[in-house]
N, C-alpha and C positions, 0 to 999 in steps of 0.2 A: 741169082737175080739181084738180091739186095747188095751184094758186093759190087756189082757194076754201078749201082746208084751211088754207092760210097765213092767209088773211083771218079765218077762224073762230078760229084760234089767237090771232091778234093781238087780236080782239075779246074773247075769253075772258080773256086776260091783262090787258087794260085794265080790264075789268069787275072782275076780282079786285083789282087795285090800287086802283080807285076804291072798292070796297066796304070794303077794309081802311082806306082813308084816312078814311072816315066812321064806322068802327067802332073796332077796337082801337088803331090808331095815330093817332087824331085829335088827340092832344096832342103829337105830335112837333113839334119846332121848325121843321122844313123841310117841313111838310105841303103848302105851296103848290107846291113843286117836285115833290113826288110826284104831286099832282093834275095838274100841268102835263104830266108824263110820260105819264099816262093819256090826257090830251087829245091829245097828239101821236100816241099809238098809235091812237086813234080816227080821227084825220085820215089817218094812213097807211093804215089799213084801208079807209077810204072812197075814198081815192085809188086803191088797188089794185083795189077792186071796180069803181069807175067806169071805170078803164082796161080792165078785162076786159070789162065790158058794152059798151064802145064799140069793142072789137076791137083795141085797141092793146097788149094784153099777151098 
């Protein structure tokens, strides 16, 4: 149960970062790194959810 909450928190965090990168901070010089960080968070959430669904977590 707690792992699903962690996955949800990671997804919300990544979505917020991505929304900000296409909104108020889109002119930042390091926007690519910020979007990459959101992508890494999505990948981590998918990995955790996949491990949980397969019974390895």
